[in-house]
Structure formats: structure tokens, C-alpha cells
C-alpha positions in Angstrom: -26.4 -30.5 -6.2 -25.7 -27.1 -4.8 -23.2 -26.7 -1.9 -24.6 -24.7 0.9 -22.7 -21.5 1.8 -22.7 -19.0 4.6 -24.8 -16.7 2.5 -27.5 -19.5 2.4 -27.5 -19.6 6.2 -25.6 -22.8 6.6 -22.8 -21.3 8.8 -23.7 -23.9 11.5 -22.8 -26.7 9.0 -19.4 -25.1 8.5 -18.9 -24.9 12.2 -19.8 -28.5 12.6 -17.4 -29.4 9.8 -14.5 -27.5 11.4 -15.2 -29.3 14.7 -15.4 -32.7 13.0 -12.1 -32.0 11.2 -10.4 -31.0 14.4 -11.6 -34.1 16.2 -10.6 -36.4 13.3 -7.1 -34.8 13.0 -6.6 -35.3 16.7 -7.8 -38.9 16.9 -6.6 -40.2 13.5 -3.3 -38.4 13.1 -2.6 -37.1 16.6 -2.1 -33.5 15.3 -3.7 -30.2 16.1 -5.8 -28.1 13.7 -4.2 -24.8 12.8 -3.3 -22.7 9.8 -0.1 -20.9 10.6 2.2 -23.9 10.2 0.6 -24.6 6.9 1.5 -21.1 5.8 5.1 -21.9 6.8 4.9 -25.0 4.6 3.8 -22.8 1.7 6.7 -20.4 2.3 9.1 -23.3 2.5 8.0 -24.5 -1.0 8.5 -21.2 -2.6 11.5 -19.8 -0.7 14.9 -20.7 0.6 14.4 -18.8 3.9 16.2 -20.8 6.5 13.6 -20.6 9.3 11.1 -22.3 7.1 13.3 -25.3 6.4 13.5 -26.6 10.0 11.2 -28.5 12.3 7.5 -28.6 11.4 8.0 -26.7 8.2 10.6 -29.2 6.9 7.8 -31.5 6.0 6.8 -29.3 3.2 4.0 -31.3 1.6 2.4 -32.5 4.8 -1.4 -32.5 5.5 -1.3 -28.8 6.4 -0.1 -27.8 2.9 -3.1 -29.5 1.4 -5.4 -28.2 4.2 -4.7 -24.7 3.0 -5.5 -25.6 -0.5 -8.8 -26.9 0.7 -9.6 -23.7 2.6 -9.0 -21.6 -0.5 -10.9 -24.0 -2.8 -13.8 -24.2 -0.3 -14.0 -20.5 -0.3 -14.3 -20.4 -4.0 -16.9 -23.1 -4.1 -18.9 -21.4 -1.4 -18.9 -18.1 -3.4 -19.7 -19.9 -6.7 -22.7 -21.7 -5.2 -24.1 -18.9 -3.0 -27.0 -16.8 -3.8 -26.8 -13.0 -4.0 -23.0 -12.8 -4.5 -21.8 -9.8 -6.5 -18.3 -8.6 -7.2 -17.3 -5.1 -6.1 -14.1 -3.2 -5.4 -15.1 -1.6 -2.1 -13.5 -3.1 1.0 -15.6 -1.4 3.6 -13.6 0.4 6.3 -10.3 -0.4 4.5 -11.5 1.6 1.5 -12.3 4.5 4.0 -9.0 4.2 5.7 -6.7 3.8 2.6 -8.9 5.4 0.0 -9.8 3.6 -3.2 -6.1 3.3 -4.2 -5.3 -0.4 -4.7 -1.7 0.3 -3.8 -2.6 2.0 -0.5 -5.0 -0.9 0.3 -2.3 -3.4 -0.5 0.1 -1.6 1.7 -2.3 -1.7 4.6 -3.1 -5.3 4.1 0.7 -6.1 3.8 1.5 -4.4 7.1 -1.5 -6.1 8.7 -0.3 -9.5 7.4 3.2 -8.9 8.8 1.8 -7.9 12.2 -0.5 -10.9 12.1 2.4 -13.3 11.3 4.5 -11.8 14.0 1.7 -12.2 16.5 1.1 -15.8 15.4 4.7 -16.7 16.0 4.8 -14.8 19.3 1.6 -16.5 20.5 2.9 -19.9 19.3 -0.1 -20.5 17.1 -2.8 -18.8 15.1 -6.3 -17.9 16.0 -7.7 -21.1 14.4 -5.2 -23.2 16.4 -5.8 -21.5 19.7 -9.5 -20.6 19.3 -10.8 -23.8 17.7 -8.5 -26.5 18.9 -6.9 -25.0 22.0 -10.2 -23.9 23.7 -11.7 -27.3 22.9 -8.9 -29.1 24.7 -9.0 -26.6 27.6 -5.4 -25.4 27.0 -4.7 -22.5 29.5 -2.3 -20.9 27.0 -5.1 -21.0 24.3 -7.6 -19.4 26.7 -5.1 -16.6 27.4 -4.2 -16.2 23.8 -7.9 -16.1 22.7 -8.6 -13.5 25.3 -5.8 -11.3 24.0 -7.0 -11.9 20.4 -10.5 -10.7 21.2 -9.3 -7.8 23.4 -6.9 -6.5 20.7 -9.5 -7.0 17.9 -12.1 -5.1 19.9 -9.7 -2.2 20.7 -8.3 -2.0 17.2 -11.7 -2.0 15.5 -13.0 0.7 17.9 -9.9 2.9 17.4 -10.1 2.5 13.6 -13.8 3.2 13.6 -13.3 6.4 15.5 -10.5 7.5 13.3 -12.4 6.8 10.1 -15.8 7.9 11.2 -14.5 10.8 13.2 -16.7 9.8 16.2 
């Protein structure tokens, strides 16, 4: 039995699955769906950084830890079962921005990751937590955060496109 993937047009099934997971987590465990705290759990497992051994992160092997494993495994399963998948080393606009140097691309991704992590802590949650769970529960803070996420993404992508394309 093949697992449907986004490449096969089953993106709507993925969306329904995410919604179902969010509702089940809320009603069965009383917790919110989100990824950033799970990342903190991973950092707590592999480091001794003090901020990651307090509060929510202190429960290192909680459901979020395994949720992240599922996200990664689900991605691999989706790719393995999709049609038309092909490996390539081009990363679209990133290759244009950083050239084809893997070191330069890694540096850009690292800086982007640090900025994303900073923004996640500043917004008190990640895009999945705010956009998927927060909007569904009509959280005013999540509506504001989601608006900022989209505005910044729109501005950043337009600025980068103009810098890269020279438009």
C-alpha cells in the first residue's frame, strides 16, 4: 500500500491529519500542538545548556520529542512513496543568493535558523503553534503573531527576490 504524499495531490489529507492531531492533543492530553518546545526537548537531550533544562524542556522525552521524530520520519516516507521525486543539489533562490558553495548555503541556513529561533522565543511560540493551534482557538496573540509572520515573510521574500533577480 502506497502512502499518499503532497506530490500525489493529497495535501488536503495532510491538512486534515494536522487538524485531527491538534484536536486530539487538546482533548486527550490538554496540550497545544507546536514544534518549538519539541526542539527545546531535543536540545536538552544533547546539551547541558541551562535554559533547556527548566520548565517545559525539563520533560525531555515527552510527547513533543517523539512528535518531532514523527515529522522527520513522515517527511522521509512521503518522499520515498511519492512519484516524480529526484535528488538535486540546487536549492532555488538560496543557491542564487549563496552560490553553489555548500559552506555558504549552510551559513545562510544557520543564520536563518538562529533568527527563526530568536523569533520563536520572542513570539512565545512557533508558526505551527500560532498558525495551526492558536488561530483555531481564536487566540488574539496568535492572530497578531500570524499576521506578523506573513508580513515579514512577504517583505523578506520580495526583498530577496529583488536582490537576487536584480528587479
